[in-house]
C-alpha positions in Angstrom: -29.6 -62.3 68.2 -28.0 -62.3 63.9 -25.7 -65.3 63.2 -23.6 -64.4 61.1 -20.8 -67.0 58.8 -16.8 -66.1 58.6 -16.1 -67.1 55.0 -13.7 -70.5 57.5 -16.9 -71.8 58.6 -18.4 -71.2 54.9 -15.9 -73.3 53.6 -16.2 -76.1 56.1 -20.4 -76.2 55.1 -19.3 -77.1 51.8 -16.7 -78.8 52.8 -18.1 -82.0 55.1 -21.2 -81.1 52.5 -19.5 -82.3 49.2 -17.4 -84.8 51.7 -21.0 -87.4 52.5 -22.3 -86.5 49.1 -20.4 -88.6 48.1 -21.2 -90.8 50.4 -24.3 -90.6 50.3 -27.3 -87.5 49.0 -29.8 -88.0 52.0 -26.5 -88.3 54.6 -24.4 -85.0 53.2 -28.5 -82.7 53.1 -29.5 -84.5 56.4 -25.8 -83.8 57.7 -25.5 -80.6 56.7 -29.8 -79.4 58.0 -28.6 -81.0 61.5 -25.7 -78.0 61.6 -27.7 -75.7 60.9 -30.3 -76.2 62.6 -27.6 -76.2 65.4 -27.1 -72.8 64.1 -30.4 -71.4 64.8 -31.0 -72.3 68.0 -28.2 -70.0 68.8 -30.8 -67.1 67.1 -32.3 -67.7 71.1 -29.4 -69.1 73.8 -26.3 -68.0 72.0 -25.2 -68.9 75.6 -25.8 -72.7 75.3 -22.8 -74.6 74.4 -19.6 -74.9 76.5 -16.5 -73.0 76.6 -14.5 -74.2 74.5 -11.3 -74.9 76.4 -8.4 -75.0 74.1 -9.6 -71.8 72.9 -9.1 -70.5 75.7 -5.6 -68.6 75.1 -7.4 -66.6 73.2 -8.5 -62.8 72.9 -12.3 -64.4 71.5 -14.5 -66.6 74.3 -15.4 -69.5 71.9 -18.1 -71.5 72.3 -18.6 -74.8 71.1 -21.6 -76.9 70.5 -21.5 -80.3 69.5 -23.3 -81.9 66.4 -24.1 -85.5 65.9 -20.5 -86.4 68.1 -18.2 -85.8 64.9 -18.5 -81.7 65.0 -18.1 -78.6 66.8 -19.2 -75.1 65.8 -16.6 -73.0 67.4 -18.2 -70.0 67.4 -18.2 -66.4 69.2 -20.3 -64.5 70.7 -20.8 -60.3 71.2 -24.2 -58.2 71.9 -26.0 -58.6 69.1 -24.1 -61.1 66.9 -23.4 -64.9 67.1 -20.4 -65.4 65.0 -19.6 -69.0 63.7 -15.8 -69.0 63.4 -15.3 -72.2 62.8 -17.1 -76.0 62.3 -14.4 -79.0 63.1 -14.3 -82.8 62.9 -13.6 -83.8 66.3 -12.1 -86.8 65.3 -9.5 -84.8 64.3 -5.7 -83.6 66.3 -6.8 -80.5 68.9 -3.2 -78.7 68.0 -5.6 -78.3 64.9 -8.1 -76.6 65.8 -5.7 -74.4 68.0 -4.0 -73.6 64.7 -7.1 -72.5 62.8 -8.6 -70.1 64.9 -6.4 -67.4 65.9 
């Protein structure tokens, strides 16, 4: 499987990194590394995460992989690719996720 990052997901990763960078460089690097390592696992096990119930009314089946109990990697799978759609902070209002994914 090939991983494809959407522009929104790339922006999310940068935002998360930059936020934690204001706190600690080590924390920012570790957080980014944890997210990227979780995404890498999707190459081998694309169906590993649960279907995201907040997005069950969308045209695709979206899955969410939780990282550090804080972030959800929102993605979808087709025959050969895993599309990383967003990295969502679980502490936000769930309605914000529904609005972001169209």
